[in-house]
C-alpha positions, 0 to 999 in steps of 0.5 A: 803840768796839770793844774791842781784845783781846790779839794772839793773840785778835785773830788768832782773832776778826778776821773780815770781815763775815758774809754773809746765811748767817751763817757761822761761818768766813768763805767764800772769795771766789773771784772776780776782780772785783766788781759795782756797782748802777749807773754812778755807784757804779762810777765812785766806786769807781774814783775812790777816793771809795767804799771798795769791792772792785774787782778781786782784784788790788787787794783782796779780802775774804779778803786784807783779813782776813789783812792785818788779822790781821797788822796787829793782831799787829804793831801796824801801821797797814796792809798789803798781801798778796803771792803769795810772801815774795819778792814782798813783799820785792822789791815793798817795795824797788821801790815805795819806792826810786828810781834813785840810792837806796842801801840798807844791809842786814845781810849775813846774809839769804836767798839770793834777797834777795841776788840782788835786791840784787846783780843786779836792783836795780842795773839801776835804779841802786839799790845796796846796802852790806852790814854785819855784823849783829854790828858796829854800827860798820859801820852808821855807816860804811855811811851815804851821802848817798843812803841811803834804807832799812835792811833786816835779818833778825832772827833771820837766815837761816840762822845765827839771829843777831840785831840789837838792834832798840831800837838799830837804831830809834834809828840809823834815826831819827838818819839818817832811814832807812826801817827794814824788818825781815824778821820771818819767823823770829820771827813776829808772835807772838814779836817785834814790830819796830814798837814798836822803831822799824821802819817796815815788817815783812815776812813770808814767810807760806809759813813759820810763818804757814801752818805746814803747807807748804801754800801760798805767801804774803807780806805787808808791814805798817807805816806807812800812808803807806808801805803806800799806795805799796806798794799802788799798786805792787802794784795796777799790777804784779800780785804779789797773793796769791790769795783761796784762799791768803789764806783758808788763811793767815787760818785758819792765824793762828788757831793761830799762837800755840799752834803757835809755843809748841810749835815753841819748846819743842821747838827749845830742847830740840833745841838743848840736846841738840845742845850736848852731842853729840860730833859737833856743833862749835857750836850757835846758838839764840836762847834758849840762853845760849851764843848770842852775842846771848842777852841781846838775844833775851830783851829783844825776843823772847817765845821763841827761835823754831823754827829751830836752826843747828849745825855738824857735826864732819867738815865737808861730807863728814859733813854729806852723811852726816848728811842721807843718814842722816835717816829721819823728818825731811824734806830740803827747803829750806822751813822753818816746817812742822809737819814737822821739816826739815833743810837744808844751806844752802850747797848749797841756799838760799844756793848762788847766793852765792859761797863768799866771800859765804857765809863772810862770814856764817858759812855754812860747809860744816858748817852744818846748819839745823833747822826744828823741827816739831810731832812729839814732841820725843823722836822728833825728837832720836832721828832727829837723833842716829842721823843724827849717829852715822852721819855719823861712820862 
């Protein structure tokens, strides 16, 4: 029996079989299809009697290596890799929900996921009820006879709120719901929802898993019987991850732990700095004692992650001045990069929500999201500080 190592080691050492060249780093399998020695072998592969790669829309060695690493870190039975995080989100819903089904979701979710719930799934009579992630009583009220799935982000995007995964695991078991957790902000290094009762875990691998803003990717991992349905959907509809991107992401997994240690250490220092700044009205970071769910964060996360949210004194006008005064940090809608990124969610990532929808999840005009990068933390703080001072002028 093969020895199992600690998750960080598995992320480095898991590899598909070497070729005759005995390469140390696995090659890229940039092929659309795979060949067979004879007709019977090909028939058996297509019939599922022989475990073989058939076509890279179905499976590919590079994709399998990447998925295996995520599964090892998350404690999952199986997984499927997608072209983007949103293709993983949508395909998971589409594969598992039927017309007439009902989904319960925390209200604080990524803007594109809101669009899927509000405009796309209703076309197939799949409807969603939103609940406040901080109000457990709302979860019970939201359950309907046709409820099938419960979806959460924790920490949430962009407000870094949390839900108690242990409580949620008991809740879905009581109501016989499929629990799907978007673990993008935490990464599988900092948080593993499956031991708490999650059935499936989703990542936008574009973010911290890649970690350098190079490629797009997504992945869903979890219970084998559910992944089989997701695989069948993906095989027919074609949202698969490219072999090249899978190779990049698999290599990125080898440095995930060390990168996240640095992201978390710097993010905590940025959060502490912002907490005492006169131009800042509030700060949220899971491992700051002032965070409303600080005790939950300490219970289910190894560290607080790389994202800090704060409110700038002076509202929208001050926020615009702040962003325009940034010198080193990047202005973009991405996160999880080696470079520090500052974003104004209400005008970018969540702009398609109505003002009322944004306010219900505390996405106010004063909210700034900082994805803390790998630069020297003093340089990050100095850039934010000078931009905050400029926002007052």
